[in-house]
N, C-alpha and C positions, 0 to 999 in steps of 0.2 A: 152184690147189691153194695154201695158206698154206706159203711155205718154213719149215721149221724151222732154229732157230740153236741152236749149241749151245756152253757156255761149256769153258774150257779143261780143266774138271773133267767135261767130258762131261754136262752136264746142261742140259736143254732149256729155252731160254728165250723169253720174252714176245717177240713181234716186231710186236705191232701198235701198243706203244708205243716200244719201245726206249728206254726210262728208260737214263740215265747212271747209275752208282754213285752218285755226290755228291747226284743227286737223288732217290734213294730213302731210304726210313726203314732204321733201324738194323737192324731185325728183319725186313728183306727182307735185309738186305747179310749178314746173321748166318746167314740160312735158305740163302743162296746157298752158302756155306763149306759148312754142315753137310751139304748135301743130296747130298754126294759119298759120303756113309756111308749103308749101306742099312740101318742100325738107326735112322737118324731119318727117311729117305725111300725106305722100300721098294720104289718103283717105278722109281728113278733108270735101271734097265737095262731097262724095258718101252719098246719103241718107239710102242705103241698107248697107253701108259698116261697118266695125266695128267700134266699139268706142274706143277710147285708154284710155279714163277716166275710163270706165268700166273695162279694164285690170288692170289698177293702183288700182282700187277699190277691184278686186280680188286679188292683190299683199296685199294690206292694211290689207284686213280681211279673205282672205283664206290661205295667205302664212304665213304672220306675225302674231306672236300673239298677243293676245288682252285680256283684262279685264272688267269685268262690273265695273261701277263707283264706287267709293268708299263713304261707309257712314260715314260722319262725324259726332263724337260724341264729346262729351264735359266731361272732369273729373271734377271732386268736385270741382277744382280749376280754371276751366273755360278754361282749355288749350283742344286746338282740339286733337282728338285721332281719327287716321283713322283705319278703319277694315282691317281686311286681304283682301288681293285681291283674286278676285274669276275670275279665267280664263274660258272665252269663248271658245265655240266650235268653229272650224275655218268656217268661212262664218256665222256665226250666224246673222239673219236678225229678225225684229222686236223688239229687243231691244237694247238700246244704249251701246255700248262698245267703248273701249278706246284702243289706243296703250300703251305698257307698255313703262314707261318714261326711258331715259338710266342713270341720275342720281339719280332721286327720287325712284326708284324701290329700297326696301330694298334687302339685300343679301339672307334674309330667304324665301322671296316669288320665288326666283328663283330655289326652289325645285317644283315649279309647273310644270317644265319641266322634273321631274324625280328629286329623293332622290341622284342620281349619281351626277346629275348637281349642286342640291343644295351644296353636300359634297365637288364638286370640288372646288367652289369659295370660300369655307370656308376653304379649304385645301391652296388655292392658300396665302389668307390672313395672315395664320398661318405662311407659309413657308416663305413669306415677311418676316415677323419678326425674325424669327430665322435664316435665312441669314445675317440680318443686325448686330444680335448680333454676329454671329459667324464671320462675317467680322470686326467689331470691336475688337472681342478678337485678332483675326489676325493681327491686326495693328502693333503690336510690329516687326512681322516678315516681312512685307511689308515695312519698316522704315529701317530694317536691310538690306534687299536684296537690298534697292537702296542706300546705304552707302557705302563710300569708305572702310569701315571695314569688309565689305563682300567681296570688291575686285572689285567694279565698275570701269571703267574707266572713267574719266571725258572728255577723247575725243571722247567716243562713246557714246551719250546721247541715251538714252531709247524714242520712241515713247510714247505718252500718252497712249496707250492700253498696252504697255508693263512694264508700270510704277508698282511697287511694285511686280514685278515676281522675280524669281530666276533666270533669265538669267545671263550669267556670260560673262563679258568683259573683264575680265582680266585674260590672259593666258599668258603662255610661254613654250618655245621649250627646251626639257631636252633630255639628253643621255639616250638610252635603248639600250646597247651594246648585251643583248640577246634576245632583240624583233624580229621578223620577219615579213614579209609583210602579211602573214597568219593569223596575229592576228588583224590587220587591213583591210581586205578585203571591198572593196568598200566606204571606210573612206578616200579617198585621202587629205580631209582637215586635217586629224589629224595625218599624219605621213610624215615624209620624210626619203628615203633611197638614198644612196650615194655607188652604187654598186664599183666603182672603188676605193674608199678610205676606203671601208666596214665601212659605218658609218650609224647611224641609230636614228632618232630623233623622238620623239613623243610630241604631244600638251597637257598640263596639264593645268588642270583647276584650279585658285588658289582662289575658291570660297568654303568655308566650312562652315558647321552648328556648331554650339556651343549646349551647353546643354539647353542652354536659349530658342532657336529657337524650339527645341526640344521638352520642356515644354509647349511653346504656342500650337504648334500644337497639344500635346497630350490633352490640356486643350481643346482646339475646339472641337477634336475629340468628348471627353467625353460629351460635352455640346451639340454638335449636334446630337450626338447618342439619350441622353435621353431625349431631347427637340422632337424628331420627333418619338419616340417611345412613349411618351406621349400624343403628342398633334395628331400625324397622326394615329399612330396605336392604339389608345386607345381613346382618347376624340371624334374622327372622328366617331367612332362605337357609341359614345352616341350621337353624332350631328345626325347622320342618323335616330337613334331611333326618337330623337325630332322633325324632320324634317318630318318624318314619319307621326308621330300622328298629327302635324297641317295640315297636306293634306289628309282630309278625301274624298277617291276615292272608285272606285267600288273594287279593289282588297282588300280593308279593311273589305268587307263584304262577298266575295267569296271565295269558294273551287273549287279545281279542282281534277277531278279524273283521273288517268293516265290508268287504266287498267279495264275500264267497261266491262261487259259482250256483246259481239259481237253482240247479238240479242235484246239489251236491249233498245228498240224504244220507248217505253211508258213514256212519259215523265209526266202523273199523278202516276205511280209507283215511281218514283225518287223525284217527291214531296212529296208524303207518306213518303218515307225513311230519308229525311231530316228534315223534319218537326218536327221529334222527338228531334231535337236540336233547335228549334226558327223558327218563321214564314220563309216563302219561298217568295222571291221576284220575282225570273227568274231562269228558267232552260233552258241550251243551249246544246244539245246533237248533238255534231259533228261528220260527217261519213267521212269514208275513202274514199272522191270522188276527190283525188288530180288528177287524172289522168283526169277527168272529167272537170275539171275546168281549168287546164291547157290547155287543147285541146280549151275549148271556149275561153278564154284568147288569144291565139295565132289565132283563128277565129277573134275576134275584133280588133287585131292589124291588120292581112291582109286586113280586111274592111276600117279600118282607114288609111290606105297607099294608098288603091285605094281611098278613099274619096279624100284625098289630090292631088290627080292626075286628079281630073275631075274639068274641066275650072269654074274659079271663079264665071263667070253668070250663070252656069247651076246647079240648086238644086240636090244635092246628094240623090238619093233612095236605102236605103241598103236593101229594099225588092227585088228589080228587077234589079241585078247585072249586068244580061246579055245586059240590055238595055242602061246600062252606060258604056260600054266598048267604045262606038263611041265618048264620050265627052271626054274620057280621054286623057292626052296627051302622046306622044310617049317618051319611054326611050331612052335615049341616049347611044350609045355603050359605051361610057365611064362608065356612071354609072352601066352598066350591067357588064362591066368587073371588075373595081376598086371596085363597093360597092354591087355587086351582085345582083342590083336591077333587078325586075322582070315587064314585061309589064302586061296591063290590062287582057288579055286573061288568062295568067300564073296564075294572082292573083285570077281570080274568079274560075279557076281549083282548085288552093290550096285552096280556102275557102270551097268549094265542099268538097272536101277530108277530109277537117276537121269537115264537118257535119257529114259525114258518120261513122268517127271516133268515134266521140261523141256519135251517135244514137248506135253505136256497144258496146260503153262503158256503155252507160244505160240499157243494156239489164241484166246486173248483178246487185245485189242488193249489196249495199256499208254497210259493218258493221261499228258499232259505234267504232270511237276511242277514244274519249274524251267527258268528260261531265263537265259542269262548273254550280255551282249553287251560287245564290246570296242571301243571307240571309236579311232578313229587319233589321237586327241589327247585330252590331259586335260582340256582346256576342254568338248569335248564331253561328256566324262563329268560334269562338274561342270554342265554346261547341264542335261543331262538329270536329274541328280539336284534340282537347283534347282527343276525345273518339275514332276516327278513325286513327288517325296516331300514329301507334302503333310500338315497338320494331320487329326486325325481328324475335326473338324467339318466340314471341306470335303468329305471323302471321304464322311462320312453323310448331307450334304443336297446333294450334287452340286455342290459350288460351284468346279467346275473347269472351266477352257475347254475344249468338245469336242474340241479337235486333239490332247488329251493323252488321250484316251480310246482303249482299243485296240480296233482296229476299229468304232469309234462306238459302243461299248458296254459297257466295263468300265474300271473306275480301278484302275490296277495298283500294287501294294505293292511298291514299290523300294527299294534302297539299294545302299551302295557295295560292292562283289562282294569275297569272302575270296580269299585267294591261291590259284591252282590247285591248288597241292602239299597245301593245308590242307583242301580240301573231301572230307568223309566221303561219297561219292557214295551208299552203300547205306542212308544215314540222311536223305536229303533228304525224305523222303515222311512222316515220322512228323509226326501231329498234335501241338499243342500239349498237349491233354488226355494225351496217352499220355505224351509226355514229363514232366509232372508228376505222373504216378501213377509212372513209373519214379526219378524222383528221390526221390518220398517212400519207396519201396521201398529204394533204396540208404542214403540217410540213415537210416534204421530200423535197417538192417543195421549200420551205422557207429556210431551210438549204442548197441545192444544191444551189441556187442564191446566199446566203449569201457566202457561200466557192467560188464560181464564182466571186463574186464581188472582195472579199479578193485577189484572185489570180490576178486580173486584176490592183487592187490598187498596189499591192507588184512589179507585173512587169512594172508597169508605173513609180513607183519611183525608180526603178533602172535606168531609163533612166533621170529623172529628177523629182526635188522633187515636182513641180508644176504640172507636168502631174497626179501625184497622187490626187493633190488636186482636179485638173478637172474630173479625174474618180471619186473621192466621190462624187461630187457636180452630176454629171449623174445619178448615183446609187440611190442616196437620192431621187432623182425624179420619178425613174421608182419604186422602190422596193414597196414603200406604195401604189401603184397603183395596183401592183401584189399582195399585201397584201389583198385588198379590194377585187380585183378578186377572188382571189382563195377563201377567206370566202364565198362570196355571190354564187359563180357559183360550188364549190366542197361540202363545208360543209351543214349540214342540222340542224338548231337550230330551236326548239319550242318557242324561245322569242327572241324579238331584244335585250334585256340585255345580253343574252348568246352568241347571234351573236357579240356585242360590246366587251364582254369579251375577247372573242376568239381572235377578230380584236385587242385589244390592247395588247395581250400578244405577238403576231408576230409583231405587229410595237414595241413595246418596243425592243425584242429582237435585231430586226434590226438596229433601231436606236442607241441603245448602241454599238453594233459590229460597225456600219458604222461611226458613230460620235466620239468615244471615244477607243475602243478598238483595230481596225482595224489600227487605226491611230499610237496607240502605238506600237503596234505591228510588223510595217513596219518602223516605226520610233526606229533605235538602242538607248538602252539607253545612249550610249557614247556621243548623238546629244540632250538629255532631256533638257539641260540648254545652249545649242549654240547658240549663237548670229547670227541673219542673217534674210532674210526677208523669207527664204523658210524653217525654222526652226521651231521644234515642239512648243514652246511657242508663236510665232508669229502666227503660225494655230491656236491654241488656242483661242487667242485673237481675231482672226477675225471671229472665229465660234462666240464668244459671242457678238461681234459686231452685226454679223447677226440675232441672236437669238433677240437682243434688238429693232434692227431697221428693217431690211428687212423684215423678215417673217410678224411681226405684221402688217407692212406695207401696205403689199400686202392682208392681211387679211382685214384691214380696208378700204381699197379702193376699193375692191371687183370689181375689172377691166371688170372680164367677166360677171359679174350679170349687171353692169352697159350697157354695151355694148348690152347685151341682151334686157334690158328695153327702151334704149334711141337711139338704132341703128336699132336692126333686129327686135324687137316687133313690132315699129311702120309701119314696110313695110309689115307685115305679111297680107295676103290676106283675112282672116276671124277672128272670135272673138275667135272660138277654139286653132287656133295656136297662136293667139296673146298672148292670156292667158297663154301659154305653155313657153313664153317666161319671164314670171313673176313668175314662180313656187321657184325661190329661190336657194342657194347654199344648197348643202346636209349637213345636221347637224349629224356629228358623235362624240359623247362623247368619246370614245375611242380614238380619234385623239388629243382631247385637253388634256388628260390624258397622252397621250404619249409625247406631245411636254413638259408638267410641269417636268415628270421624266427625260427626255432627258436633260433639262437645270439643274436639281438637279445631275444627274449622270455624265455631263460633269464638272460641279462646284467640286463634290466630287473626280473625277478619277485625277484631277490634281491640286488639293486644297494645297499639298506639295511645289508644285514649281511656283504655280499660284493662291496663298491666294486672291489675288484682284477679282478673280473670285466670291467670296462670294458676294461683291458689285455688280458686273455684274448680279449675278443671281437675285438680291434681285430688281435691277432695270427692268430685262426681266420680273421678274414674277408681277411685280405691271403692266408693260404695257400690258401684257397677260391678266389680270384681266379684264382690262377696255375694250380692245381691244374684248375678247370673249364675254364681258356682251354685248357689242354694237352689236356685230354680233348676239349673240344670240336673241335680239329683233328686230334688223334691215335688216340684211342680210339673215339669214339661213330660209331656208322652214319648214313647218311643218313638225314635226317630233313626233314618237312615245315616250311615256311617259316610260324612263327607269328607272328600280328600284335601287335596291342596288348591282348588280352583278359586275359593274364595279369599284365602290370604294371599296367592300372588297376584290376584287381581288388585286386592289393597295395597300390597308395598309396590308393585310396578306400575301401577297407574294411578290411581286415588290420592298416595301420598304425596308423589310428584306433583300433581295438580294443586294439591292443598299447599305445599311448601310453596308453589309458584304465586297463589293467591296471597298467602302469607307476606311475601315479600313485597307484592304488587300493592296490597292495601295500605302497609307503612309507607311505602314511597308515597301514596296518594295523599293520605293523611298529614304527613310532614310538609308536602306541597302546600295545602290548604289551610293549614296553621295561620292564624286563630280562628278560622272559620266564621268571618263575619262580611267577606266581600267588601272588605274596605281598604283604601290606602291613604296613605297622605299625601293631601292635596299641595300645592303653591298659590303664591296670591293671598290678598288679603280679602278678610271676611266683609260682606255688605253690613251697612249699618245697622241693617233692621234686624239684624241677629244677636249683637253686642248689646244685650239687656238680660231679664230674668225672665224666663217661660215657665209655663204650666201647660204641659203637654197631657194629653190622654189615651192611652194605648190599650189595644184588645189583647188580651193574654187569658187563653181557655176558656173565652167566651165571657170575661170579665173585664169591666172596662177599669183602668189602674191609672191615678194620677202620679205625674213624674215631673220635678221641679228643677230646672236646668238654668244654672248662670253661665252665660258666654261672657268671656273677658276678651278683653280688644286685641291682646296679643296672640289670641288662638288662632290656630290656621284651620283651614277648611280641609275636609276630606272629599274621597270622590270613590266611584263605584269601581270596583275590579273583580273580577269573577275568580275567585279562588277554587273553583270546583273542575277539576279534569275533567269531569264526566258532559260538561256542558262543551268541550270542544269535540272538533271532529276527529278523533284521535287516531282515524285509520287513514286520513288524507296524506299524501305524501308530504304537502306542506307542512302539514303539523309535525309530522315524525321528522322532516329536516330539521325544523327548529329545535325539537328537543334535543337531537343529536348535538347541532351547535351549542346549544346549552349545557350537556353534558361534557363536551370538550374544551369550552372557553370558560363556561361560569357566567357567562352573559345572559341578562334577562329579554330573552329573543321570543319568549312565550308569552302570552296574556295571562298563562295559568300560574308564570312563576311570577308575575308582577307582584309587590306586596311582601315578598319573602323578606327577612332580615338575613344579615350576612352569615348568622350563624345557622339559619334555618337552611340558606341555600347549601352550605357544605354539609349537611345533614342529607338534604335531597338528593344532592349530586351523588354523594357516597352511597345512598341506598338505591339510588338509581343504576348506577353501574352494578350493582350487586343484583340487581333487578334482570339487568340484561345477561348477566352470568347464569342465573337460576332458569331463565327463559331458554338459553342454550342447553344448558342440561336436561331440561323437562323433554324439550324437542328430541334431543338425542337417545333419552331414554325410552321414549314413545317410538321412536323411529327404530331401535333397536328391536325392539317387540314385534313390529309389523314386518321388519327385514328378515328375521328369525323364523317367523311363521309362514313365511313367502319364500321371498327368494334363496334365501338360504336351506330351505327345506328341499330345494331342486338342486343345490351343489353338495349339500353336507348331510350325513346319515343323521338323522332326525334322533334317534335314541342315544342316551348317554346313561349308562349307569350311574347310580348316586349310592356311594358308601359301599361297605362289603356286602358279599352274598352270605345269608345265613346257613348253616350246616344242617339247621333243623330241618326234618322233613316234612311234607305239608301233613302226612296222617298221624304227626305227633304233635301238631298244635293244637289249642285247645278251641280255638275259633275258625272252625275249617267250615265253611259252607259251601256248597254246590251253587252254581247260577241255575236258580230255578224260577222260571218265569213265574210273575203272580202279578195281583193288581192291588196294592195298599189304600189304606184310608179311604174304603167304600162308606161311605155313608149309611149307617144303619147297621154296621158288621164289626165286632169288635177285635176279628183278626184278618189278616191279607187273605185276598181269594187266589188260590193257586191256579196255574192252567196247564197243568202236565199230570202224566200217570205215575203215582208215586209208588206203586208195589216194587218192592224191592230196594227202595233207597232208606237207607238208614235215618232214624229219626235226627241225628247229629248233624244231618247236611240241611236240613230244613231250617229257616232262622227264628222260629217261633215254637212254642211249645203249648198246646192246650191240655192244662190238667185235667178238663172235664172228659176228654176222651181219648180212648186207645189208638195207638199208632198201629198199623196205617189205615184201619177200617173207618176207625173214629172221624178221620180226618177229612172222609169224603165231603162231608157238609162243608168244607172249605174249599173243595175244587171243584171249578166248574167243570173239569173233564167229565165228571159224573152227571152233570145236568140232565143232558139229551144224549138219547141213543145214536151217538155220532162216532164212537170210536173204533166199532167195526168196519167202517167205511174205508175201501181200499186207498182211497187218495190220502195223500199227506197233508194233515189239517194241525197237527199240535207239534210242538217243539218236541225234541229228542235229547234225552239225557243218558250217560252211561258211565260209571264209576269203575276204576281200578285201584287196586292200592293194597296196603297190609292189612286191612280191615275187613273190606267187603269185595266180592268179584260177583256181579250182577250183568243180568243179560242186557241188551238194549232194550229200551224203553221209548215205543212209540205212543206219545203222550196224546 
């Protein structure tokens, strides 16, 4: 029996890890101090009550990432050199481990959490430098926009957030005899009509851009595009290879077979086949038993719910559920109605139904779905992929040596295996057709919701500008949760990396639409540089402020996590439920990439009228770097190791599209400047205009008087649309006119009307850049499509990256077998395994439970032992076998 240890205050302490106070988190030290008070920890005087210190030990050892102590070496000059960090498995017992330090952990070691995570932090650092340099290049434009030369009115000082923006405070009211109210519908602050005297006045922005500002913007565009293409789209690919080489993990030694014969149950045959490429360390044969596993998981959940209904002083017996009914608390009518809660009798009935269903499913043999082979050397894996990963035409016509046929009858579809922790075992059996249908449904729901949100924001904006902002905020809170829900519940992905990539794409589409594009669409171009609390530039500056302060602060504070650990957790009646309050926040690398690209997209989208956004972006990305690093090491719970999928999607798809949008919006803004839809007219003003006028306009719901003096020599103005979006841009006629304008510089398009000579030069230069950028983006996307389809038919899809390591699989620290399991099951603190573990060393399991002895103590974590199905002669469970320098075990029919 475990010997209990108590602090000076009489608090039951953890004895498995025996952490010293200086090795603990500050939260645990605070909890130890407060645990002496019953208002904080009601169970402090109960001998058989839960231990809060054990729950904190669970948080620090099974939730937060840890590494083995560093080996300090000395160079020839006597300087200290630290070895690479070796990440410990979650819950590691028996060896000393340490928490990753926030400031001292090198950036390269963050690849321990997946290559995409390592690349993400590297990208943030590079982008901070690029944004700072782009901001410095844009300084002349910021100085000009803040000067009286641009037209700023000293009597209307700008707030600090709007300094350096193109907001125009120098406006005048001019006569427009031929204008009509229809030209300015819903823009009451931009026109005045006196129907009785037949007068019509419009507001003109006296803020223009010169050639110099265009050159500065163009140079900034060229620099930013080249810098991002080189660093993010090219160098980050090289970086991911280096990070992958620096992390020797299971996937570096493993291959995955996607189309094995359905009756290939013999592990010995699989070993013999793969041994022609090198020594085989492990074989895992997964079966299509998703329905059986899901049924047993549902049964576990129901038993868990009933366990929590039993009175705290009564020991729960899962083998005698009927006798437990009498000790269960009554379920209130409120919970039955609102939460659909079941009483104990209903739960037992449901559990028995699950058992009958599982037994019925177990009567049929389960076919083989996928096979994983781990080689003893990385070169063995590469040789296997080199010979088995064949182009489509060779597989189609059988032009492959016979020795590479499995059982002399089938050519296998083989690829490099994903990390064991990233495999989604219950989704391995879904067909490509079914996955396509699921993606269609999920993206249809997403676009419908985006469309609905756009309509709501537009309608709210018609009522009041602030209503639109509130609506955007509400939708921002709802839609990411919707994206996560439809990705988890509708789509089937074979790996966590593929799921994260899908989520990243959906979140990016939504964030771009809601943060920048919808705001631009519902805000007419005529108000792009207007001055006011509810105008576009002020909204954009407010968003930058939120990205810099509010969002990172909420992440850093981790309010919900602290409530769980310091308020709800200490009140939990038993150790199991207390530990569940210490599981940590969910870590999604897709969300972090989305936040990064959202800041960049917002910066690029409004860079022409808000160049100060480059500095805001640099500051925001810097804060995100350190806050995300802190959260990764101190807030987020254990997460699967994500490969390259998210980083590859980011650099090959998201960034090219973002750069295209960057150039496009700059072209749009420089064509439409000064955003007042007014051009110089011709002829003489009617006599009724030549006098002093007092007009009254409506601005933000208030009536404001303006005094106007019209001189005899003043020319009239006319309406001309300066908004590209008002044209049918996709019509052939419009495209032809713009091509002619680009070639000759003639104002062949209504959208080009009203531009100054300098403005035309700027717009034409950026226009040609836009065409080049469009061609570049199309080529990048076509390359991806062609490489994934046509080239795979003619060219071998596998290509080795970097050099093969000479270190054997048996010698690496992070060696985990491919063990079928169900992760993140509500109500459980550890994954639920789905195989027979006897004979398998604990080194191959991806977690360690300090409260249980391996392997018998782990039966509570294993679905295999839930019902008496293991003796059935048909194949129901996946099979694992390992060979190697450390263990020789028999075939495990799990």
